[in-house]
C-alpha positions as CSV (number, residue, x, y, z in Angstrom):
1,M,0.1,0.1,-0.1
2,A,1.1,3.3,-0.8
3,D,0.6,4.7,2.7
4,L,2.9,2.8,4.2
5,L,5.8,4.8,2.2
6,P,7.6,7.7,3.6
7,P,7.4,10.9,2.2
8,L,10.2,11.1,-0.7
9,R,12.6,13.7,1.4
10,D,13.1,11.3,4.2
11,V,13.7,8.5,1.5
12,L,16.5,10.7,-0.2
13,N,17.9,10.9,3.6
14,A,17.2,7.5,4.1
15,H,19.4,6.0,1.1
16,G,21.7,9.1,1.3
17,L,20.4,9.5,-2.4
18,T,22.1,12.8,-3.7
19,A,22.0,13.6,-7.2
20,R,25.0,12.6,-9.4
21,K,26.0,15.0,-12.3
22,S,27.5,11.9,-14.1
23,L,23.8,10.5,-14.3
24,G,22.2,13.8,-15.3
25,Q,20.2,13.5,-12.0
26,H,17.4,16.1,-11.2
27,F,15.0,14.4,-8.8
28,L,11.2,15.5,-8.8
29,L,9.7,15.5,-5.4
30,D,6.6,17.0,-6.2
31,L,3.7,14.3,-6.0
32,N,1.3,16.8,-7.4
33,L,3.2,16.8,-10.6
34,T,4.2,13.2,-10.7
35,G,0.7,12.7,-10.6
36,R,0.0,15.0,-13.3
37,I,2.4,13.2,-15.5
38,A,1.0,9.8,-14.8
39,R,-2.6,11.1,-15.4
40,A,-1.3,12.5,-18.6
41,A,0.1,9.3,-19.7
42,G,-3.7,7.8,-20.1
43,N,-5.1,4.3,-19.4
44,L,-2.4,2.5,-17.6
45,S,-4.4,-0.7,-16.5
46,V,-3.4,-2.7,-19.4
47,G,-0.2,-3.7,-21.0
48,T,3.3,-2.4,-19.7
49,T,4.3,1.1,-18.6
50,I,8.1,1.5,-18.4
51,E,10.3,4.0,-16.7
52,I,13.4,5.5,-17.0
53,G,15.6,6.2,-14.3
54,P,13.2,6.6,-11.3
55,G,15.4,7.7,-8.6
56,P,13.6,8.1,-5.4
57,G,10.4,6.7,-6.9
58,G,8.4,9.7,-7.1
59,L,7.2,9.0,-10.4
60,T,7.1,5.5,-9.8
61,R,4.6,5.5,-7.0
62,A,2.3,7.8,-9.1
63,L,1.9,5.5,-11.9
64,L,1.0,2.4,-9.5
65,D,-1.1,5.0,-7.9
66,N,-2.9,5.4,-11.1
67,D,-3.5,1.6,-11.7
68,A,-0.5,0.9,-13.6
69,R,-0.9,-2.8,-14.2
70,H,2.8,-3.7,-14.8
71,V,5.6,-1.1,-14.3
72,I,9.2,-1.9,-15.4
73,A,11.3,0.6,-13.8
74,I,15.1,0.7,-15.4
75,E,17.9,1.7,-12.9
76,R,21.3,2.2,-13.3
77,D,21.9,3.6,-9.8
78,D,22.1,1.0,-6.7
79,R,21.0,3.6,-4.5
80,A,17.8,3.8,-5.8
81,I,17.4,0.3,-6.6
82,A,17.1,-0.1,-3.2
83,I,14.3,2.7,-3.2
84,Q,12.8,0.4,-5.9
85,N,12.7,-2.5,-3.7
86,E,10.7,-0.7,-0.7
87,I,8.4,0.4,-3.3
88,M,8.1,-2.8,-4.9
89,A,6.8,-4.5,-1.5
90,A,4.1,-1.6,-1.1
91,Y,2.8,-2.7,-4.7
92,P,2.8,-6.7,-4.6
93,G,3.1,-7.8,-7.9
94,R,3.0,-4.3,-10.2
95,L,6.8,-3.2,-10.1
96,E,9.6,-5.1,-11.7
97,I,13.1,-3.5,-11.5
98,I,15.8,-3.8,-14.2
99,A,19.2,-2.8,-12.8
100,A,20.8,-1.6,-15.7
101,D,21.7,1.4,-18.5
102,A,18.6,2.3,-20.2
103,L,21.3,2.6,-23.5
104,A,21.7,-0.8,-23.1
105,V,18.2,-2.1,-22.7
106,E,15.6,-2.7,-25.6
107,A,12.3,-1.3,-24.1
108,A,10.4,-2.5,-27.3
109,T,10.8,-6.2,-26.0
110,L,9.8,-5.4,-22.3
111,G,6.6,-6.8,-21.2
112,E,3.3,-7.1,-22.9
113,A,1.7,-4.4,-25.5
114,P,0.2,-2.0,-25.3
115,R,3.6,-0.6,-24.1
116,R,3.9,3.0,-23.0
117,I,7.6,4.9,-22.1
118,V,6.5,7.5,-18.8
119,A,9.8,9.0,-17.7
120,N,11.9,12.1,-16.4
121,L,14.9,11.5,-18.5
122,P,18.3,11.9,-17.7
123,Y,19.0,14.9,-19.6
124,N,22.7,13.7,-20.6
125,I,21.3,10.9,-22.6
126,S,17.6,11.9,-23.3
127,T,17.9,12.6,-26.9
128,V,19.8,9.3,-27.2
129,L,17.1,7.0,-25.8
130,L,14.4,9.1,-27.7
131,L,16.2,8.1,-31.2
132,A,16.2,4.4,-30.2
133,W,12.8,4.5,-29.2
134,L,12.2,6.2,-32.3
135,R,13.4,3.4,-34.3
136,R,11.2,0.8,-33.0
137,I,8.4,3.4,-32.5
138,D,5.7,0.6,-33.8
139,A,6.2,-1.3,-30.4
140,F,5.1,1.5,-28.4
141,E,1.4,3.0,-27.5
142,S,2.7,6.3,-26.4
143,L,5.8,7.8,-25.1
144,T,5.6,10.5,-22.4
145,L,8.4,12.1,-21.5
146,M,10.2,15.2,-19.8
147,F,13.0,16.8,-21.5
148,Q,14.6,20.4,-21.3
149,K,12.4,22.6,-22.3
150,E,14.9,23.5,-25.6
151,V,14.7,19.8,-26.6
152,V,10.8,19.8,-26.9
153,D,10.9,23.1,-28.6
154,R,12.7,21.0,-31.3
155,L,10.5,18.4,-31.4
156,A,7.4,20.4,-32.1
157,A,9.3,23.2,-34.0
158,A,7.7,23.9,-37.9
159,P,9.6,24.7,-40.8
160,R,11.2,28.1,-41.0
161,S,11.6,28.4,-37.6
162,P,15.1,28.5,-35.4
163,D,14.5,25.4,-33.7
164,Y,13.8,23.2,-36.5
165,G,16.2,20.6,-37.2
166,R,17.0,16.9,-37.4
167,L,15.1,16.1,-34.4
168,S,12.1,17.7,-35.6
169,V,12.0,16.1,-38.9
170,I,12.9,12.7,-37.5
171,T,10.4,12.8,-34.8
172,Q,7.3,14.5,-36.8
173,W,7.8,11.9,-39.2
174,L,7.0,9.4,-37.0
175,C,4.6,11.0,-34.2
176,D,2.3,13.0,-33.3
177,V,4.2,15.6,-31.2
178,R,2.1,16.9,-28.1
179,P,3.8,19.3,-25.7
180,L,1.7,19.0,-22.4
181,F,3.3,21.6,-19.8
182,N,5.9,22.7,-18.4
183,V,7.8,22.0,-15.0
184,D,9.6,25.1,-13.6
185,K,13.2,24.3,-12.3
186,R,12.5,25.1,-8.7
187,A,10.5,21.7,-8.8
188,F,13.7,19.8,-9.0
189,T,16.3,18.9,-6.5
190,P,18.9,19.9,-7.5
191,P,17.4,22.4,-9.6
192,P,18.6,22.3,-13.1
193,N,19.6,25.2,-15.0
194,V,16.5,25.5,-17.3
195,M,12.7,24.8,-17.6
196,S,11.5,21.3,-18.6
197,T,8.4,20.4,-20.2
198,V,6.7,17.3,-20.7
199,V,5.4,16.5,-24.2
200,Q,3.7,13.0,-25.2
201,L,4.5,11.1,-28.5
202,I,1.7,9.5,-30.1
203,P,3.2,6.8,-32.9
204,R,1.5,7.5,-36.6
205,S,-0.7,4.2,-37.8
206,Q,2.1,4.9,-41.1
207,P,4.9,7.4,-41.4
208,L,4.2,11.0,-42.7
209,A,5.7,10.0,-45.9
210,P,7.9,6.8,-47.3
211,A,11.3,7.0,-46.7
212,R,14.0,4.7,-44.3
213,M,15.1,5.8,-41.3
214,E,18.8,5.3,-42.2
215,T,18.5,7.4,-45.4
216,L,16.3,9.8,-43.5
217,E,18.8,10.6,-40.9
218,K,21.4,11.1,-43.4
219,V,19.7,13.6,-45.3
220,T,19.0,15.5,-42.4
221,A,22.7,15.4,-41.1
222,A,24.0,16.6,-44.2
223,A,21.4,19.3,-45.0
224,F,21.2,20.6,-41.2
225,G,24.8,20.1,-40.9
226,Q,25.4,23.3,-43.1
227,R,22.1,24.8,-42.2
228,R,23.1,28.6,-43.1
229,K,24.2,26.9,-46.9
230,M,21.9,26.4,-49.9
231,L,20.9,23.0,-50.3
232,R,23.2,22.7,-53.6
233,S,26.2,23.0,-51.2
234,S,24.9,21.4,-48.0
235,L,23.9,18.2,-49.9
236,K,26.8,17.6,-52.2
237,S,28.0,14.7,-50.0
238,L,25.0,12.6,-50.9
239,G,25.9,12.5,-54.6
240,P,25.3,14.4,-57.8
241,V,23.3,17.2,-55.8
242,E,21.9,19.0,-59.2
243,D,20.4,15.6,-60.3
244,M,18.7,14.8,-56.8
245,L,17.1,18.3,-56.7
246,A,15.7,18.3,-60.3
247,A,14.4,14.9,-60.3
248,T,12.4,16.0,-56.7
249,G,11.8,19.2,-57.4
250,I,13.3,21.0,-54.7
251,A,15.1,24.2,-55.3
252,G,18.9,24.5,-54.8
253,T,18.5,27.9,-53.5
254,A,16.4,26.6,-50.4
255,R,17.8,26.2,-46.9
256,A,17.5,23.2,-44.7
257,E,14.9,25.0,-42.4
258,E,12.9,25.8,-45.3
259,L,12.0,21.9,-46.0
260,T,9.0,20.1,-44.9
261,V,9.2,16.8,-43.4
262,S,7.4,15.1,-46.7
263,Q,10.3,16.9,-48.9
264,F,13.0,15.6,-46.7
265,C,11.6,12.1,-47.3
266,T,11.4,13.0,-51.0
267,L,15.0,13.1,-51.0
268,A,15.8,10.3,-49.1
269,E,13.5,8.0,-51.6
270,Y,15.6,9.4,-54.3
271,L,18.6,8.5,-52.7
272,D,17.8,5.0,-52.1
273,R,16.4,4.6,-55.7
274,Q,19.8,5.3,-57.0
275,Q,21.6,3.0,-55.0
276,P,19.3,0.0,-53.9
277,Q,19.9,-1.9,-50.9
278,Q,21.6,-5.2,-51.5
279,A,19.6,-8.2,-50.2
């Protein structure tokens, strides 16, 4: 039962759990906020809810209090695993702990479908984790995640805006991006230097346009790697650029930030037609 658990600050003190910069830790102790995140994740009573880096367990408790049937918490910090064991005892049969680095865990294979990830992500690995999950996005019902606000601004950015870039294109190609609410830095222990934002990513039934992710990543890396240059210069590393632009109907004088997600997909599809994949 949840009422058997002590307040989160007492938990920190009892376990000597101080945030480690090397792990990107900022602990969210406000149970009103963790409850809001859990409720935003939708119906947790079916399938599997995956949490990354639970720390003192505020979000873990909120997920379980919001009827999560099966929570899998991935934690690499031994101090926090001891806390998770206490929560597991208070919610028998509903919490599973994986002692591992989330970067080494294939979340898409954990538990039963429908799967969802709900997490206050460590800032230092948040985008790396996201890109790994996007590669297997068909395995998830939703991702409800907290990032630095500037990362969510990039995820949701529209063409011709300064935040629009590679992450915008790849994420919007695969998901409907729904920024939910901001979280003030003072809500964390210790406070980060920036505001955070909770965002929900809902996988599309089909990608926004046909493309292979590997090729789309290559195209966006070239284009945004030199975002101030015109495409006829920034895309030269991909092959005969004038032929590519003429065949796709994209102006060579355009810059990366002017292209829509679908136009980037058109470029990726063209490249794959020119270089068929080996069987």
